[in-house]
N, C-alpha and C positions, 0 to 999 in steps of 0.2 A: 503492499501500500504504498503512494505516494505522501509527503509529510503533510505536501499542501490539502491533501483527502481529507486528511484528522480537523482542520478546520473548517469546519461551514456551520452555517445558521442553524437553527432549528427552525421547524415551520411557526412557532410562536412569534420566535422573533424577528422572522422572515416578514408574517402578516404584522405585525405590530410597529417596523421602522422601515416601514418603504420609503423609498428615498425622495417619497414628495413632502417629508417631515421637513422645514426649513429652520435654518439656525436663529436661536431668538437674540441674537445681539450682531446687527447689521455690522460690517466692518466699517462703515464710517463711525461708529461709536468708537470704536480703539484708536481709530484715527483722531479725531476730535480728542478722547484722553491723553494722547498725545503730546498733544500740540497744546494741550493746558498746560501738563505738566510740564511741560517744555519752559512755557512761558513763567510758570512758578520758581521755575530752575534759575533763572536769568534776573526775575525780581530779589530772589534770595544774595543771590551771589554776582549781582552787576560789577562791584568791580573788582570782583576775582577773574570775568571771562575779559574786562577792559584791560587787566593786569595793572591795575592802582594798587592791590592789596594782596596781601597773604596767608594762605594758612602758618600757624604760629608753631613754634616753639622745633621739636624734632623734626618737624617738616620739611625745614630748610638747612638740616645741619645732616647727620647722617644717614638719611631716608633719602634723600636727595641727591649727595653725593655718589653713593655705592651703585646707582642705578646711572647716573652718568659717566660713571667708570664704564662698568661693563656694555654700556652703550657705545661707548667710542672705542672700547677694543674689539667687539664683533663687527661695528664699521671699518677697524680698522684690517680686519681681514684674522684676526688672532682672538681665540676661544680664554676666555680669562680664569683658567686653570686654578691660579694662584695669583695671590693680591699682597705684591712687597712693600705697598707704601706704608701700610697702616698696622698697627699693632704691630711689628716687629716682623710681619709677614706672616698671611694666614690663607686655606685655600676657603676660595669661594663659596665654595658648597656647604662650607662649616657655616655659613653666614643662611639660616632659611628664609630669611625674610629679602633675600637682593631682588627677587621678583625674575631670575634671569628665563625662568621657561615660562611665563605666563605671556602667552600670544598676542595681546594686546597692545602689550610693550613693544613688541617689536614690530610694529607700525611705525615707530620712529625712525631706527638703525633703516630700515626697508629702504623707505620713504624717503631718506635723507632729510628728514625732519629735525632740527637740534631740540634736544630735550632739557629746553633752559627753564625757568621757574614758571615764568609764565605758561610753558607749555605741561610743568608740573599740577599746577592748578588747575586748568582747564580740565585735565587728564582723572583728576580725582571728581570736579566736580561732576564730569561725566557719569562718574561709577557712581554719584550721590543718584543722579536722574535714572540710572540703570536700576538702580534697588527700587526706585518708586516704580517703575513698569512690569519690575520680577512682582511686587506686590498687588499692583493693578494685575494682572494673570492669575494669581493667588486668590486673591477676594472674589475676583469674578467669576470664577471657576467653582469655587466654595460657596458662594452665597449663591450663584447661579443669577447675579446682577451687575449689570452695566454701569450702574451706578455705583454699587455699593464696591466695586473695584476700585472704582473712581476715588471715592472717599476715602479708601483704606489706601491708595497709594498717595493723595496727597498727605492722612497724615503720618506715613510713613516717610515721605518727603520731609518732614517736618519733623525727624526720628531726633531725640536729643543726641543720642549717639553719633550720628555723622557729623555735630559741631562739636560736642566736649571732647569728642577722640579724633579730630579733624589733624591732629598732628601726626598720627600713626597711620600712612595711607594703606597699610598692609590690612588694618582691622578695618578700615573704610571696606575695602574691598571683596572682607568676608561677609559684612552688614548687608553690602550692595547683592552678593550672589546667596543669603539665606533665604530669600524669599522663591528665586529662584530653583531651588533646591526641595523644597517645598512643595511648591507645582508640580515639580517632574516627580515627585515623590506619592502624590496624591491619587489614588487610583479612581478609575471611572465610576459612575455611580451604579449604573447596571451592566449584565453580562456584556460585553461586547463581543467577544467571539465565547464557539462553545465548541470545545475538545474535545473530539468521541479517541477511546482509547478503551479498547477489547469491550464494545457495548454499552459502555459507561460514559454519559455526558457530564462535562463540568464546565460550569462558567465560568469565564476569567474577567477579570476586568483590569487586564492592560491594555494600554491605549499608547498612543505615538509619543505624547509627552514624556510617558516614563522612557521611553531610550532615548532622551535627552541626558540622561542618569551619567551616563559614564563624563562628556563634555563638561556639564557644569560641577561633577565632582572632581573630575579636574583640575578646573579651573581655581575651583573653593578651596585647594590642598598647595598648590604651587604658587597663588598669585594671594593667600589671604594668611592671615596671623596662626601661627601653629597651636596658640592655645583655643583660639575659634574654632580653629580646625577638630582640634577634640570634644572640644563640646559641640558642635554641629553633628559628628557622626556620633556621638552618644544619642544625644535628640533626634535623629534621625532613624537610630535602632529603634528607639520607643515608639516615633510617630510610626514605622512602620508594625510595630508588633499590636500596638493597641489597632489599627486598622486589622491586622487580622483576627486579634479577639474578638473586634465588633463585625468580622462577617461570621468568624464562627455562631458566635451565638445568634445571629441570624441565617442558622442550617446554611453556610454555604463553606461546608468546611474543606471537602479537598479543592473545590477551587480556591480559598484563601490560602491554603499551604502553597500551592503553585503559584498564587500571585506573589505571595511571600518569597518564595526559591528565585522566582523569577526578579524581582525586585533585588533582589540578593546576591543573584548573578551578576546584574548590570552594575550594582555598586561592586564587586571584584573587580568588574573590568575597567571600571573606574579611578579606581584606585592600583591599578597593573598599568594604566595608562599615565600616572603620576611616580611610576619607577624609578624614571631617571633623575628626579628630585629627591624619592624617597632614599634609594638604597645608599647614594651618597651620602647624604645627610645620617643615615641611620650609622652605619661605619664610623663617619665620623665625630659622630655625638658622644662618643666616650674621650675625645678631646676637650671638648668644653668642660671646664671647671663645676659648672654645675651638675655633671653625670654623676658626680658621686655624694650630692648632697638634694636628690630631689625630693625624698621625703623629709626633709628638714625646713626647706626651703620657704620663707614667710609668704603667706598667701594674702590675695586683698580682696578681703570679702565687702558686701553690703551689710549694712548694720540697718536695724529694723526701721531704723528714723530715717536712713537714705532713702527708702520705698518711697517716703515724699513725691520722690524726684519722678516717679510715674506722672506727676500732674502738674507739678509746681516748677520753679526754677530751681537748679542745683546750688546756686549759689547759697554760700554760708553750709551748705549741708556735709562739707568735707575741705580739708586742705589743698587738695588734688581732688577736681570734678570730673578729668577726664572719663576715669572708668565708672562715673556714676549715672550721666544723664539719660534720660529717657523720655519724660514729658509727651505723653496723648494729652490733644489740646481739649481742655476742659470742655469746651463745648461739646465734643463726643462723649466724653468721660460721662457728664449727667445724663445722659440716656442710660448708664448702667440699670437703674430701677425697673426698666422694662424687658429685661432679662425673662425668657420664661424658661420653665424648667426644662422644654424641649429642645430651647437652645444649648443644656447642658450636653443632651446626648449628640446633636450636631455636631457640634465643636470638641465632643470628648477625644479626638487624639491632640490638638492641640492644646487643652487644657491638661492632658497628661504630659505633656513635652512641658508648658508652664511650670508645672508642680516639679517635676524632675530639674528645672532649670533652678528653682527657687532652693531646693535641698539643696544644689551644688552652689550655691552664691549668696545666700543669706548666712551670716556671722552666727545667729544663735541655732544654726540647722547643722551647725562644721559637723558635732560629732558622727551625724549620719552619712555629711559628706566625706568626710574622711576613712570612715568604714568602706563606704564605698569605692575610694582609692587605694584601700590596702588591697581589696577583693579584687580590683582590676587597674596597675599599678601603670598605665599609662592614664588615667584620668590622672593622676598625680602630677603630670608635664604641666598643666593648668596653672600658672603660675598668680594671676589676674582673673580669679574666679566673677568677679564683680563684672570685669569686663567682655568675659568672654562667655558668660550665660545671659546676661540683662536682656541681651536683645529676644532672645525666647521667651522669656517672662513677660516682658513688653506685648508680643504678637497675640499670647495669650489672653492678657485685659483688654486688649486693645478689639480682638475679635468680641469680645462679650459687650463691650460698649458699641462696638460695631451693628451689634446684634438687637440690641435697644435700639436703635433707629432706624432698623428694617425692620424691626416689626411694629413702629408707631408710624413707618411711612404709609406699609403697607398694609396694615390695618382697615378692615373696611368699617369701622368706625372712626369718624369725622376728628378732627382735634376737639377738644373737649376742653372743657373747664377744668376738669379733674387731672388731665394729660399735664396743664399748666400746670398745676398745684404740686404734682409730682417734681416738674422739673423746676419749680422755685426751690421747692425743699432742697433737691440735690444742688443748687447753687449754693444754697445757707449754709451746705454742709463741707462744700469747698472753700465759701470766707472764714468760716468759724474753724476750718483745718490748717486755712494759712496764718490767720491768727493766733492759733495754738503755736504752731511752728516759730512763727516771728517770737512767739514770750519764752519760748520752751526751748527751740532748740538753734535758733541763729543766731551769731557772733554777734555783737554792735555794729563788728565794722562791715558785714556784708547786710546788717539790718535793712539799709535805705535801697538800696538796689532789690533785695528781696521782698519789702513792703511794695516799690512801683510796680513789679511786674504784676503781685499779687493786684493790687489795684486795678491796673488793666486788664487782666482775667475776669475779673469780676464785673469789670463795667462792660466786658463785650458778653458773656452771660447777661447783664441787665437788657443791654441792647436787643438778644436773642429773644428774653422773653416779652419786650414790648413789640417783636415782629412776629413772635407765636399767637400774642394778645389779638392782633389784629387778624392773624389767620384764622382765629376762635370764633369770628363775627364770620367769616366766608363759609359755615357749614352749609350752606345748600350749594355750595363750590366746589366738590369736593376734588374735582382734576385741577382747578386754577391752586387749590390750596396745597395739595400734593404735588404740584409743579413748583409754587413758590418756598416749599418747605425743600424740596431737593437743592434748590437754588442757595436757599440761603445756609444751609449746616456748611456744606465746604468752603464758604467765602468767610463765615464767622471763624471755622477752625485757623484758617490762616490767620487771620486778624488777633485769635485769643493765643495763638504761640508766638507770633512774632514779639511780643516784650519779654517773652521767656527766655527764647534764644538771643535776642539781643542782651539781655542782661548775662549773659556767657559768653561776649564777644571776643575777650581775650583771649578765649581758646581757640576764635576759629578766624579770627580776622585780624591781620597788624598792618603796617605801612609797609610795603616790598622788603624785605631784609637785605636787596642788593646793598646798601651802606655797609650790612657790616663786611659783604665779601671785598665792597670797591677801598674800605678803609684797610682791608689788609692783602692789596695789590691781588686778589684774586676774581674778576669779575665771572658770574656764568657762562658767557659767552667772550670768545675774539672774532669778531666780525661773524661770520655765517656759521660758524661751527663750534662746538662744544669744548671751552676751556681743558676740557681734560683730554680732548683731540691730540693736544700736543705731545703728550706723554708717549704716545704711540710713536712717533717718530723719534724719539730718543734712543741713540746706541751707545749705550755705556761702556765702557772696558773695565771698569770695575762700579761697586755700590759706595757711592759718597757716603760720611759719616750720617750716622740719623739724629732728627732731632726732638731737643727733650719736649716732654708735652707741654703744651702752652694753655691759658687759660681759653675756655669754650670759647670766649669772643676771637681768640685769635684762631680761630678756624681749629681745632686740634684733629680734625677730620681732613684737612684739605689735602693731605697726601692723594686722594682720591682725582682731586681735580690737576693738582699741579706736581705730581709725580716726587715730590719730598719724599723725605723715609721719617717716618715718625714711629714713635715709641708705642703711642698709644692710639685707642682710638673710640667714637664714641657709641660704644653700644654694650649692653649688657652680658653680650655673650661670650666670655673672657675665656680665653685656649688655654691650658695646662700648661704649657711653655710662656707662654707670657708673664702667667704668676711666677712659675718657677724663676725667671729671672729677678721680675719685683722682688722677691724674698732674698736674691742673692747680690750683694754687692758688687762682687769680681766680675759675675755672669754681666752686671748692668754695664759694668766699665769693657767687656770685652764686647758687647751687643755696642754699642756707642759710637765706635771704631770704623771708618771705611772697610770694607773686604779685608776681613781677616782670615788667619788659621794659627792654628796651636798644633802640634805635632806629638806624639806618645809613643815611645817606643814598646810595642806588643811582649818583646821581650820582660819590661816590668810593667807591666799591668797585661789584666785575663783581659785580650779582645773578642775571643770569639763570645760574647755576650751579645743579646739585643739589647740591653741597657748597660749604661756603666756610669757610676757614681762617683763622686769625693774625687775627680782631678783638679789638679793647680790650675785654677786658670790665671793666676798671675807670672806662669814660667815665659820664658822666652819663645814667642812665635816662630821661630826659624832656627835650626841650631846651625852650625857651619857648613854641614855637608848638604843638608835640605833648601830644597828650591821649591816655593807655595808662593804661586802668582795665578791672580785672575785677568784672565785674557779677553773673555766677553760675559756685560751680565745683562741678560735680559728676564720678561715677567717669569716665564715657562722654561727656564733654562739657565744654566751658567757655566761657563766653560774655563777650569783651570790648570795651568801647566805645573804639572808634578816631578819632580827630582827625590829620589828618596834613597838612600844607603842602604837599607833594611827594611823590612812588614813596620807598619806603623798605624796610629789610630792618627787620622787628620782631621781635627773638628773645625769644622766652619763656624765664624759669629754670623749664622742664619740660625733658624729656628726648624725643630725637624715636624713633622708630617706624616702619616701614613700616605705615601702615593709617590715619593722622592725615589728614583734611580738613578743610576750616572752606569758608564761604560767606560772602559780605557781605550782611548785611539777611536771611538766609535763603533768600537765591534768587541765580540765575545760578549758571554751570558753578562745579563744587566746586576751590578750589584744593589743589595738593598743596605741602608743607613743605619747604624746605630744611635738609640736616645743618648744623649750625654749628659748627664746633670739634670735630668729632667726636663730639658729644653734645645739642647744644641742639637745638629746635624753633625752624626761625626763618620766617618769612612774609612773602613779596613784594608789599606792599599799595599800592594805589593811594594818590592823594591823595583827601580827603576825611574827612565826619564821618560812621561807619556804626558799626552791630554786628557784630562778625568772631565767629562761630559754629562752634566746631571740635569736633569729632567724633571717635571714635574706634573703626572697624568691623576687628574681627578679621581679617587679609587671607585671602583664598581661602577663608571660612568657607561663603559661601553653597553655590560652586561642591564643596565636600567635601559639604558637606550632601546636594546633588544626588546627585552620584555616589553617597553611602554610601544613601540610600534607592531607586537606582536597583539597588542590587547585593542589597538587602532584599528588594524586588521579586523580583529573578531569582534568589536562593534558595527563596523561596517556589513558585514558578513549577517551577525545579526538582524541588523536592520531593515537588511537586503528580505532577507529571507522573510522576517516578518512581514514586508510590503508585497511579497510574492505570495505568501502564502492566504493573504487577505485578497488579493486581486484573483487568485485562482479559485480559491473556495467561494467566490462572490458575496463573501461576509456583510451584512448591514451592518450600521448602527443602532445600539440600543436605542428606544425612546429618551432613557434618560440622556444617552449622549448627545441626540436627534438636537438637544436643548442647548448642548455648551461645545459645540462642532468647532465654534469659534476658537472655543480655548484652547 
């Protein structure tokens, strides 16, 4: 039997789902929503679009510089395996936040567009817009309503995390991709296809959007923040699990298990597609200091008081509000009293995900989350649960609030005085809650900003109640009443959110930091190219002396842009080699020198070990009969002239990392380095006069690339097989999907 013959519609499905069923959402609805959301994006970020302001703090520091560096590298035709200019030298693959495998970034080097500060800002703004579009697709599919999809997109575009966390581009990319992932993991309502096996028929709810899981998951893994990736993977697993349990409760047992198996297979393909990023990162993770202290890392949780940032400004709720911003527009939040019991069932997967996120990110529930981390160790890699899980908590509360809006909007009963009283009571709760926060939780330094934002929120709620009071008098014109209601809520949602976001403006907009770079003689561009492009035209015979760690205002990360050799880097991912140097004054002095060597007689030390410790780094670098000289110093390779009278250990003043190898005169077997004093690169070399060519290749990169390519081919084959099977079997859409075909 051909595979395609296993997939065919049942007679009932065929009769009920004739192709005469028309989509409930005309294409122009989606186009109009995209245009309006783009307009909202421009209104929120006008000076960012024009290049007059920038996102703040870390955004213009290491985050910008490392991307500009590798873009210049690949544009010059050189893969940046090793970065010699920062932190004494390190493998780029060890920096999981570089974004080098994130395809949208490659538009810049391929198209020859300089990735300057202005371009970096626009790139992030577009991701905020893309996140809103993802929420539009998710909510429109889930609520089966274009309006609800649009309102959800407006709220998500105003999500506080996009603003308070704007300094961290990888976290913003994670926030942007999360709605898309949940949309892709959302199963169809009814049986999409009927699978016949050995006389039994099974209803499957797998649809085309589910096959977007692999590429979306790939983007989420390689482009997002690793902590958000861990949080997202856990919550997506819970999301699929709850959908499966709900289907089993509805007596769709075998079909539910098959659906879960397909989603699991697509997830595995997506993870496999990211192997080129994951395998080298996993191999090099042991080189990080934090690898030995994962369980003891200080974690950043939301305390119960900070949950107020779901509705109020985050100003005053903590010394650093970057990890706590959420902010559902209060105009939408006041509709929570209209949530029905049936909504809890309808949103069950999202609510359970929100509950899991709450357990993982709220400080008072830390004993439970710590137990889960002990059971599932990868969960402990999340250092900032507050930042990693809050979006999922936000989405659960947002969907409940949207349900209240939807229930009132679609109710057969016109707006009445009773509805107005309930909304007024909810607005009063917002006011009283804000006053209590102001009196009990907000420090004096932030009281004025918090009070002003609260005042404008209450003013917007008062305006909404006034408009609703007018609409109540239009009871005999329900169509106009509903239209006016639908226009009012999104507009006032923006109005109520703006003062909250503006009160936190120091975290997402500041005058362009070009002055900081220009003061230090490091502009982001030199003519029509990036400043960092000049690095790859340099040809060094040896490495010059390294520079001491300057104050961050003096651009301690400027080596990415200028080619200067810095001993530090502005990142929390410190390597063990760098940490070992910082603990040893003799190593520090040795590493600060230009390219240099120390030679030790193997007759006096045990050379045949992978690690050698306790050497005297203050000894003379060269004996009378020893010649050690650097002939060529490049980023991924170094060539030395070696002249040794006997077998010796030659130690470079360069850091050790897995992936370095060497050849003598370019021939013979590759030599592996030994780790010296926990930090340095040492070579056990034979007697003789020759050239030693050392080179760096990212560990497991080729294996990862092969797996990624194989998974990409597997995904294309699966999509093609599914499409062919549906066409061959002439499978029709179920009635439920006919109503959401546009999704």
